[in-house]
N, C-alpha and C positions, 0 to 999 in steps of 0.2 A: 224805376230804378234805386229809389230808397227801399224799396221792400227784398233787390237784390243782392245791395249791400248788406240789409243786417241777415240777410241769408245763408251771405258767404263768412261773416263774422261769428253768427251762430254757429256754423260749419267748422270754424278753425277752432273754436272753442270746446266742441264734441271731441275733433281729433284729439287733438293735446289733451286732452280730459279720459281719451281711453276710448270714447266710444266706437260699435265697429265702423268703418270708411265705410263700406254698403250706407246704413244708416245716415250718416253724418250728410253723404252726399246725396243721398235722396230727402231727406229733410231740405237741406239747401235748395233744392232743384226745385222740389213741391211748393217750398212758399215764396220762391222767387217768381216762379209761375202762376201762383194764388194772386199774387197783386194783380195780375192784369187781366187773367182770363176767368177767376173764378173756380171753385171747386169740383163744380160738374164736369167740366170742357180738360181739367187736368187730370182727373179719375181716370178718364177714358186715353187721353193721352196714356198715362201710368200703365194703363191696361194694353194698349197698342205695344209700348215699348216692350213689357214682358212678352207677350204672345212674340214679337219680333226676334227680338233676344234666345229667346228659348228654341225657336223654330228655325233659326239661321243656320245653314247648311253649312258654312264656313267654319262658325264655331262647334259643329258637331263633330272635329277632328278633336277639338279640346279632351271630352272625356274617354274618346278611344284612343289616343297614346298616354291618357292617363292612365288608362285599363292595361294599356300592353307593357308599362313601365312595372305597375302594380305584378300582374302576372309573374313574367322575369323572376321579380324581387320575388316573390314566394314561390316559384319553384328554386330557386338557389341558383340558379342561372348566372346570376352577379355572384358569388360568388367564385365561380368559375374562371368569369372575366378577368377577373383580382389573380388568382390561381396564374392564370396563362399569360398576365401581362406581367407578372415577375420571375416567371422564368427568361420572358423575353428580353426586358429592361434594368434586372437588378444587377449586372454585372457595369451599368453607367455608375460613374461617381455619383453617390448618393445611394444606390440601393432600391430601396422600396421607396426611397423618398420619390425617385423618377417613377416607380410604378403607381406611386400613386397618381402622380401626375395625367399618364398612360393612360392608368384603368378609369381616371374621370372623364376622359375627352370620351373614350370607347360608351360609357355610361349615360355620356353624356347624348350619344347618336341615339340611346333608345328612349330615353327618359323624358327629355325638356325641360326638366327643374332639377336648378340646382340645391334645392333642398333635399330632395328627396336623392343626390348626387352625394351629397355630404355626409347624411347619414348610413348610407350605403356603406362606402370607405370608410368610413370611420368607424362601422360597426365591423366591417370584415377584417381591414386591413391594420387599424389601431394597436391591436391586440399584438399583434406579431410584432410589427415595429417595436413598441410598449418592453415585448420580453429582449428584443436583440440589445439594446443600449444607443437607441438612436436617441438625438436630440432634440428633448420634447417640442419648444417651442418653431424647430423648423418642421418637424411631425407635423403637428397639428396646424399649421400655417400652410404647408401644402396640400393638405385634404383640404381645406376650408376654401383655397383658392381652386384649386380644381374643381370643388364644387359649383365655382360659378359659370362655368364653361359650361352647362347644363344649360343656361336660359341663350346663347351666342351657338353652340352648334346643333342646326339642325337634326332632327325635329324640334324643334323649341315651343312653348306654351307662351311665352311672352310677345315670340313675336308673331302668333294667330291672335293674341290680340290686339296687338298694335295694329296689324293689316285689317281689323276690324274697323278700329277707330279710326286709323287715317286713310283707310280704302285704297289700301294699294294691294298689289299682287303678293299674296303669301311667298306663292313658288319662288316668287323673286328674292325675297325677304330670306327664304333659306336658303337659298345659294348666297344672299351675301356676306351669312353670316358663316360661309366655311373658311375661307381665307384668314379671317381677323380671328377665327378660332383656335385656326392651329397656331398662328404667330404668335399667340399670346399664350400656347400649351408650350410650345418653342421656349419663348421668352422666360416661363416658371424652371423648365427643364436646365434651361441654361443659368441661370441663378442658381440654383440648386449646386449643379456642375462646379461651380465657381467656389461656391462658399465651401463646399467639401475639398476642394483642392485646395484651399487657403487654409481649412482647419480641420485635417482627416479624424478629428475626434468627434467631428458633428454626426458621424454616420462609418458604423462597422465595413469594413470593403465585404461584400459579400462575395460567396463563389462563382466561379467564373460558370459561364453555361455554352454546351457544344452547339455545332449547329444543329446537330438534328435533334437536340432538345428543343430548340427555338421555332423550328419547322414542324414540330407536334404543336405547338404549344400554339403555333399562328393556326393550324388546323384546329385545334379546339375549340375555337373562337366560331365555328360553322356558323353558328347562329347568328353572331353579329353580321358576318359577310353577307348571310341572307336578304336581315332587316336590310342594312345597309342598300344593299343592290334595290331590293322592293319599293319602301319607302322613297330614298332619294333618287331612284334611276328610273323609279314610278313617273314621278314629281318633271323634273328633268326633260325627260323622255318624249314629253308630253301626252304620254296612254293614260294617266288618271289624275285625278284632284290629288290636294294634299287632305280630302276629306274622306274620297274613296280609298287612297294607302294607306288613312291611319285606320279605318277597317281591316282592310288586309292589314296591315302591324298587327294589331290586336290579335285576329286567327291566328296567324301565324306563330304569338308568344301563347297561344293555349296549345297549338300544338306542338311546339319544342317542349312545352312543360310534358305532353303527354308524354313523348319520347322521351324525357328523362322520370318517366315513371311519377312523378309530383306533382300531378291534376287531381288535385282532392277535391273532394266537395268543399270542404273550410278552406282552401286556398281560394278558390275561385269567389268564395262568397267573400272572403277578407276582401281581399281585390275590388272586389265589384262596390261594396259599402266607404271604402277608400275614393275609388273613383267618383262616385254620389258625392261624398262630402267636398271634396274639392270643388269637383265640376258645380257644384251649387254655389259654393262661396265664389267662383268666379265670375261665373252670370249673374250672381247677384249683385258683384261689385259694377260690372261692364253695363249691367240694365241700369242701374243708377245712375252711374257716370255719362250714360246718354242722357238721362233725364236732364242731369248738370247742363251736359252741353249744349240741348236745347233752350236751356234758359239761357245761357251765353247768348245766342243766338237772338232769340228775343231783344236781347238789352244791346244786341249790339255790340259785342264785349271783345269778341277778333278784330270786327273793325277800327275798335277805338285803341284796340292796342296797336295795330298797325300804324295808325294817321298819329299816334304816339311814337314809335320809333322811327318816322319819318320827320316829325319835328324835332325831333333831337339830334337827329342827322346821324344817327347809327348807321355802323358800317354793319355787313357782312358778317365779319369774323368778330365783331363788336356782342352783336347778337347771341352770333353761338356760343362764345363765349357765355356771355349771360346766362345761357341754356345749362353749361357744364357745369358753375354754380350752381345754379340754381339744383341740380339734379344731387351733385354732391352733399350739399346742404340739407336735402331734403330725405337721401340717403341715410343719415345719421337718427333718421326720426322716424321714418317709414318704410315698411317692403315695398317690392318691387313693383305689383301687379300696383298695390294704394298708388305709388306716384305715378306710373302709366297712365292711370286714368284721370287720376286730377288732373296731371298737367296738358295730356296731347289736346284737348278741344282748345287750351290757350297757346300753346306752342307751334301745332303746325300750320295754323294760319298765319301767325307772324315769320317764321324763317320761309313760307312760300313765296310771301312777299321779297323774298330776296333772294328766289330761283334757286333755294336747297330743293336738292335731289330727297322726296322722302323715302324712298328706300336705303341710301347713306343716314339720313336721320333713321331710320329704325334701327340700327348696327349702331351707329354713336350713343344713343339712349339706351342700348342691351349695354352696352362698356358700362357707362356710368352708373347703372343700375348693379352690376355687378359690385363693383366699387362699394356702395352704399351695401351691401349683402355684408362685406368686411368691415367696416365702420361702427364702432361704437356709437352713442348708447344701445341703437337698437339694431347691430348689424345680425339679420335671421342668421346667415351662415355660421357665425359664433355661437349662437344659442343652441341649436339644432349640435352643431358637431361637440358642445359640453353635455348635452342630454344623451349623444352617442356613445362619448369615452369618459364620462366623470372629470375630465380634468379641468383644473382649474382657469375661471375666465380670464385671468390676466394673461396666460401662459397660449391660451387661444387669439387673444386678440395682439398680443406682442408678435408671435409667430406673425401674424396676419400682414403685419405694417407693410414689412418689405414687398409682398405679394399686391398691394393695394401700388403702390409706389411703378411697378411695372404694369398693372392695369392704367394709371398715367401715362405710361410710355405709349401701350395702343394706344390710347386718344390723339397723342399726339402724331403718332405714325397714319392715322387716319386723317387727321386735318393734313400733313402733308403731302400722304398716297392715296387721293379719295377711292382710285383705280382698284384698292386691294380690298374694299366691300362691292364696288359699280363692273368690276371685270366679268368675271363668273355670268352674272346676269345679263350685262351684254351680249354674251356669247350666244346665251340659250334661249332669248328673249329679244 
């Protein structure tokens, strides 16, 4: 046990020193197991873990969904998404700020990445917003907050990772994220409308939109409609697994890019390189997290945590509140994927002892990670948006704080009404 404690302390030191998360996790797991198994056995275990993760059928969906989003971006299809969303929603109070939320919601259904959503909407939409005299902090906050929907609305990369770590159905997780994701989007839209109604100077009044123009804009999103039907419909109808529809979605993205006459060799190469980089990073972190989780099992840490919560008489609500506090604090210092792979081996055994539904927990964790994406000093979406727009960090962080409060409202609603996450999965599974 001494070796494990030393390894854990060393891991924390490396994390706060800025060492790559995968290296810190892997080192802690290796040192902890080395204390009881020896060098040869740990190396064999590490090799088996590496093989299992890189050949895991479920995780094959990760690079395919990433590639799908990259091709859509490289082909300029996301520019059309923003334009179509603008024609549909710009007449609402808030104008293009409402477009930010709508376009982010649509993009989330194609990318599965909050960072990609924030970067794309920031690059495509913010120049138009800035030129029309919108309030800068509110505009930047709407883009940063809208980007966080990418990890909640399916297909979500983090849901795939969570499903792999917690060993639960990814299809159910995808379905569980739909209503909470849409509710958060509506909360964001209502907040923007109320702010603009109170202070009209925050956003100029955009020209009205004819019904015919809105219909043509909806038709202009035909690629999104097909992808939603194929990817989500395939899973929920039970005709394909998440991995199979990920492959079909990536193929359709190539077809759409070809129809748009933007399927160039350079676009495919760039999308492929970006997909490989992101996939290697994700799988490396997942592999080392599995090694650390195995170390925890060897030292019976999950059992000890469950015994401790029982000995102090903690209630189910107290445990879940403690989990929320843990993620909010960690979100100030770690990115979402790192938080998930570090905490899930600890959190899942504890909450299972209190009969917490792991599908519901997955949605809760993703909303809490969304909060972390918007909270300084290490709010990833804030820095991504700063890079995409060049605006001061204080304006981006200040404009995002009200949306963090709305995400907190989303957490409260999930506690009060668990069926928001569990109703749709209960219908189809």
